[in-house]
C-alpha positions as CSV (number, residue, x, y, z in Angstrom):
1,M,-60.5,-46.0,12.7
2,I,-60.0,-49.6,13.8
3,L,-56.4,-50.8,13.7
4,E,-55.7,-54.3,12.5
5,A,-54.6,-56.7,15.2
6,P,-50.9,-57.6,15.0
7,L,-50.1,-60.9,13.2
8,L,-48.0,-61.8,16.3
9,S,-48.1,-60.3,19.8
10,A,-45.9,-61.9,22.4
11,R,-45.1,-61.3,26.1
12,L,-42.7,-63.9,27.4
13,S,-40.5,-64.9,30.3
14,V,-38.3,-68.0,29.9
15,D,-36.2,-69.7,32.6
16,Y,-33.9,-72.7,32.2
17,R,-33.1,-75.0,35.1
18,N,-29.5,-73.7,35.3
19,K,-30.2,-70.1,34.2
20,Q,-33.1,-67.9,35.3
21,G,-34.4,-64.9,33.4
22,V,-33.2,-65.8,29.9
23,L,-36.2,-63.8,28.7
24,R,-37.8,-61.3,31.2
25,N,-41.3,-60.1,30.4
26,L,-40.2,-59.6,26.8
27,V,-42.7,-57.7,24.6
28,L,-42.7,-58.1,20.8
29,E,-45.3,-57.3,18.1
30,I,-45.1,-58.0,14.4
31,R,-47.7,-56.8,11.9
32,R,-48.8,-58.6,8.7
33,G,-46.2,-58.2,5.9
34,E,-43.7,-56.5,8.2
35,I,-40.0,-57.3,8.6
36,V,-38.8,-56.9,12.1
37,G,-35.1,-57.2,13.0
38,L,-34.0,-58.5,16.4
39,V,-30.5,-57.5,17.3
40,G,-28.5,-58.6,20.4
41,E,-25.1,-59.9,21.4
42,S,-24.4,-63.6,22.0
43,G,-26.3,-64.8,25.1
44,S,-28.9,-62.1,25.0
45,G,-31.7,-64.6,24.3
46,K,-32.2,-64.3,20.6
47,S,-32.4,-68.0,19.8
48,T,-34.4,-68.7,22.9
49,L,-37.0,-66.2,21.7
50,A,-37.2,-68.0,18.3
51,L,-37.8,-71.3,20.0
52,A,-40.3,-69.8,22.4
53,L,-42.4,-68.3,19.6
54,L,-42.5,-71.8,18.0
55,Q,-43.3,-73.4,21.3
56,L,-40.1,-75.5,21.1
57,V,-38.2,-74.0,24.0
58,Q,-39.8,-76.5,26.4
59,T,-37.9,-79.3,24.6
60,K,-34.7,-77.7,25.9
61,G,-35.9,-78.1,29.5
62,A,-37.1,-74.5,29.8
63,T,-40.3,-73.1,31.5
64,L,-42.2,-70.5,29.7
65,Q,-44.7,-67.9,31.0
66,G,-46.8,-65.3,29.2
67,E,-48.6,-65.5,25.9
68,V,-47.9,-65.7,22.2
69,I,-50.9,-64.5,20.3
70,F,-50.5,-65.5,16.6
71,Q,-53.4,-64.8,14.2
72,N,-55.6,-64.0,17.2
73,E,-54.9,-67.4,19.0
74,N,-52.7,-68.0,22.0
75,L,-50.2,-70.6,21.1
76,L,-49.5,-71.4,24.8
77,Q,-53.0,-72.8,25.0
78,K,-52.6,-75.2,22.0
79,T,-51.9,-78.9,22.2
80,E,-48.7,-80.3,20.6
81,S,-50.9,-81.8,17.8
82,Q,-52.4,-78.4,17.1
83,L,-48.9,-76.7,17.2
84,R,-47.6,-79.2,14.6
85,A,-50.3,-78.1,12.3
86,I,-49.1,-74.5,12.7
87,R,-45.4,-75.0,12.6
88,G,-44.1,-75.2,9.0
89,R,-47.5,-74.1,7.5
90,Q,-48.5,-70.8,9.2
91,M,-45.2,-70.1,10.9
92,S,-41.9,-71.4,9.6
93,V,-38.3,-71.1,10.6
94,V,-34.9,-70.8,8.8
95,L,-32.0,-71.7,11.0
96,Q,-28.3,-70.7,10.9
97,S,-26.7,-73.6,9.1
98,P,-28.2,-75.6,6.2
99,L,-25.6,-78.3,6.7
100,T,-27.3,-79.2,10.0
101,S,-30.9,-78.4,8.9
102,L,-30.8,-80.7,5.9
103,N,-30.7,-84.5,6.1
104,P,-27.4,-85.5,4.5
105,A,-28.7,-88.9,3.5
106,L,-31.7,-87.7,1.6
107,R,-31.9,-86.1,-1.9
108,I,-33.0,-82.5,-2.1
109,G,-36.3,-83.4,-3.9
110,T,-37.2,-86.0,-1.3
111,Q,-36.8,-83.5,1.6
112,L,-38.9,-80.9,-0.2
113,R,-41.6,-83.3,-1.0
114,E,-41.7,-84.6,2.6
115,A,-42.0,-81.1,3.8
116,W,-44.9,-80.4,1.5
117,R,-46.7,-83.7,2.5
118,A,-46.3,-82.9,6.2
119,H,-49.0,-80.2,5.9
120,A,-50.9,-80.9,2.7
121,K,-52.8,-83.7,1.1
122,G,-52.8,-83.7,-2.7
123,T,-51.7,-85.4,-5.8
124,A,-48.1,-86.0,-6.9
125,E,-48.6,-83.3,-9.6
126,E,-49.7,-80.8,-7.0
127,C,-46.7,-81.6,-4.9
128,T,-44.4,-81.2,-7.8
129,A,-45.9,-77.9,-8.7
130,A,-45.6,-76.6,-5.2
131,V,-42.0,-77.7,-4.9
132,G,-41.1,-76.2,-8.3
133,A,-42.8,-72.8,-7.4
134,A,-40.9,-72.7,-4.1
135,L,-37.5,-73.4,-5.8
136,Q,-38.2,-70.8,-8.4
137,S,-39.1,-68.3,-5.7
138,V,-35.6,-68.6,-4.2
139,S,-33.9,-68.7,-7.7
140,L,-33.0,-72.4,-7.7
141,P,-33.5,-74.8,-10.5
142,D,-36.4,-77.2,-10.2
143,D,-35.2,-79.7,-12.7
144,E,-34.7,-83.4,-11.9
145,E,-30.9,-83.1,-12.0
146,F,-30.9,-80.6,-9.1
147,L,-33.6,-82.5,-7.1
148,K,-31.6,-85.7,-7.2
149,R,-28.6,-84.0,-5.5
150,R,-27.8,-84.6,-1.9
151,P,-26.8,-81.7,0.5
152,S,-23.1,-82.5,0.1
153,Q,-23.5,-81.9,-3.6
154,I,-24.6,-78.3,-3.4
155,S,-23.0,-75.1,-2.1
156,V,-23.8,-73.7,1.4
157,G,-25.6,-70.8,-0.3
158,Q,-27.7,-73.2,-2.3
159,G,-28.4,-75.2,0.8
160,Q,-29.7,-72.1,2.6
161,R,-31.9,-71.3,-0.4
162,V,-33.3,-74.9,-0.2
163,I,-34.1,-74.3,3.5
164,I,-35.9,-71.1,2.7
165,A,-37.8,-72.8,-0.1
166,M,-38.8,-75.5,2.4
167,A,-40.0,-72.8,4.8
168,I,-42.2,-71.0,2.3
169,L,-43.7,-74.1,0.6
170,H,-47.0,-73.4,2.3
171,R,-46.9,-69.6,2.1
172,P,-46.6,-69.0,5.8
173,A,-47.8,-65.8,7.4
174,L,-44.6,-65.5,9.5
175,L,-41.1,-66.6,8.7
176,I,-38.6,-66.7,11.6
177,T,-35.0,-66.5,10.6
178,D,-32.3,-67.1,13.2
179,E,-28.9,-65.9,12.0
180,P,-29.6,-67.1,8.5
181,T,-26.5,-65.5,6.9
182,S,-23.8,-66.0,9.5
183,A,-22.4,-69.1,7.8
184,L,-22.3,-67.5,4.3
185,D,-19.7,-65.4,2.5
186,T,-20.4,-61.7,2.0
187,I,-21.7,-61.9,-1.5
188,T,-24.1,-64.8,-0.7
189,Q,-25.2,-62.9,2.4
190,S,-26.2,-60.0,0.2
191,E,-28.1,-62.3,-2.1
192,I,-30.0,-63.9,0.8
193,L,-31.0,-60.5,2.2
194,A,-32.2,-59.4,-1.3
195,L,-34.2,-62.7,-1.4
196,F,-35.9,-62.0,1.9
197,T,-36.9,-58.5,0.6
198,R,-38.4,-60.0,-2.5
199,L,-40.3,-62.8,-0.7
200,N,-41.7,-60.1,1.7
201,R,-42.8,-58.0,-1.2
202,E,-44.1,-60.7,-3.5
203,L,-45.6,-63.2,-1.0
204,G,-46.5,-60.7,1.7
205,V,-44.8,-62.9,4.3
206,A,-43.9,-61.2,7.6
207,I,-40.3,-61.9,8.8
208,L,-38.6,-61.9,12.1
209,Y,-34.9,-61.5,11.2
210,I,-32.7,-62.4,14.1
211,S,-29.0,-61.3,13.8
212,H,-26.1,-59.8,15.6
213,D,-25.3,-57.7,12.5
214,L,-27.0,-54.3,13.0
215,L,-26.0,-53.1,9.5
216,S,-27.6,-56.0,7.7
217,V,-30.7,-55.6,9.8
218,A,-30.9,-51.9,9.0
219,S,-30.8,-52.6,5.2
220,L,-33.6,-55.1,5.4
221,C,-36.1,-54.3,8.2
222,H,-39.0,-51.9,8.7
223,R,-38.4,-51.9,12.5
224,I,-35.5,-53.0,14.7
225,A,-35.8,-54.4,18.2
226,I,-32.8,-54.2,20.5
227,L,-32.4,-57.2,22.8
228,R,-30.3,-57.0,25.9
229,D,-30.1,-59.6,28.7
230,G,-33.5,-61.0,27.9
231,E,-35.4,-57.7,27.5
232,I,-36.2,-55.6,24.4
233,V,-34.9,-52.2,25.5
234,E,-35.8,-50.3,22.3
235,C,-37.9,-50.8,19.2
236,A,-38.1,-48.3,16.3
237,T,-37.6,-47.8,12.7
238,P,-34.0,-47.9,11.4
239,A,-33.9,-44.2,10.9
240,V,-34.8,-43.6,14.6
241,I,-32.4,-46.3,15.8
242,F,-29.5,-44.8,14.0
243,D,-30.3,-41.1,14.2
244,S,-31.8,-40.7,17.6
245,P,-31.6,-43.9,19.7
246,S,-33.2,-43.5,23.2
247,H,-31.4,-46.3,25.1
248,P,-27.7,-46.1,26.2
249,Y,-27.2,-49.7,25.0
250,T,-28.4,-48.9,21.5
251,R,-26.0,-46.0,21.4
252,E,-23.2,-48.3,22.5
253,L,-24.0,-50.7,19.6
254,I,-24.0,-48.0,17.0
255,A,-20.8,-46.4,18.4
256,A,-19.1,-49.8,18.0
257,L,-19.9,-50.1,14.3
258,P,-17.0,-49.7,11.9
259,S,-19.3,-47.7,9.7
260,R,-22.9,-46.7,9.7
261,P,-25.3,-46.9,6.8
262,Q,-26.3,-43.8,4.9
263,P,-29.9,-42.8,5.0
264,K,-30.6,-44.2,1.5
265,S,-29.4,-47.6,2.5
266,L,-31.7,-47.9,5.5
267,A,-34.7,-50.2,5.2
268,P,-37.2,-49.1,2.4
269,S,-39.6,-46.5,3.5
270,S,-43.2,-47.6,4.0
271,T,-46.2,-45.5,5.2
272,H,-47.7,-48.5,6.9
273,F,-44.6,-49.5,8.8
274,G,-43.1,-46.0,9.2
275,E,-44.5,-45.5,12.7
276,E,-42.8,-46.8,15.8
277,L,-44.8,-49.5,17.4
278,V,-44.6,-49.7,21.2
279,P,-47.4,-51.3,23.3
280,S,-48.8,-48.9,25.8
281,N,-47.9,-51.1,28.7
282,S,-44.5,-52.1,27.5
283,S,-41.1,-51.1,28.9
284,Y,-39.4,-49.8,25.7
285,Q,-37.7,-46.9,27.5
286,E,-34.7,-46.1,29.6
C-alpha cells in the first residue's frame, strides 16, 4: 500500500539576530483535509512558525534553515515571485485581529475583489460570483449594502469572517490560522470554530490552527502538536493527548486546565486521521 505524501512536511530552524533558536529543528506534517492544532505558551514560537511556513519570517530579519515541502515542492527553493503565486491561492492565512488585517479606508467589497484579482484573471461577473460564494461560505450577506460597508461599520466577529472569506476565495489546500479567536467573545469564538469545522468538511481545506487554548484545539482538531521553546515535543490525537500524554510538559498543560473536555467533545473521530503521525526520524519523545 502506497501512502499519500503529506500536503505539508516541514523541518525548520529559525534564528533572529537578537534571539537564537526560536525554532529548533522543528518537524511538522499535515495531511490533505486534516486539521492540526498547534499549542504553546507565549514566546514558544507559534507565530514564527506560521510566518516561516509562508516564507515571510525573513522579512522580520530572521534566518531560516531546513525545508518546507508543500504539495511536493520545497518552498525554500522558490523565488519571491513564485511564492506570491502560492500565498493566498494555495496557502492562505487568517491572523489574530481583523481590525489590523483589513484596510480601514477601503470598503469590504473592494478588499474582497482585490484579493480575488491578485490571483485570478476573469470577468467582473466571475469575480462577483467568487466573492459571493466566499461570503456565503462564512455565513455573511453578499448584498451590495454589506459590501459597501467599511471595517469600522461591522462587528469584530463579522470582520474575522470577512478575513476568512478572503482567505478561502481561491479554495486553498492549506489554511493557516494564528490565534484567530483570541480577540472574540466566547459565543463568537464558538461560531468561528464551528465555521472552521464546516469549511474543512465542505471544502476539504486542511487547517493549521494555532492557539494557546488547548480546550478549543481539542474540540476542533484531528491531531494536536505541543510546542515548547521552539520544538514540538509531542504530536498525537486529542484522545491520546488528554488520556495518555507522553511528555511532562504536555501533562503540565493538561493539569493547569480549569476543566478537561469529555471524550464526546474531543475532535470528531476519523479513520483517516485517527492514527498518530510521527516521522521516523523526528524527536517526538521525552
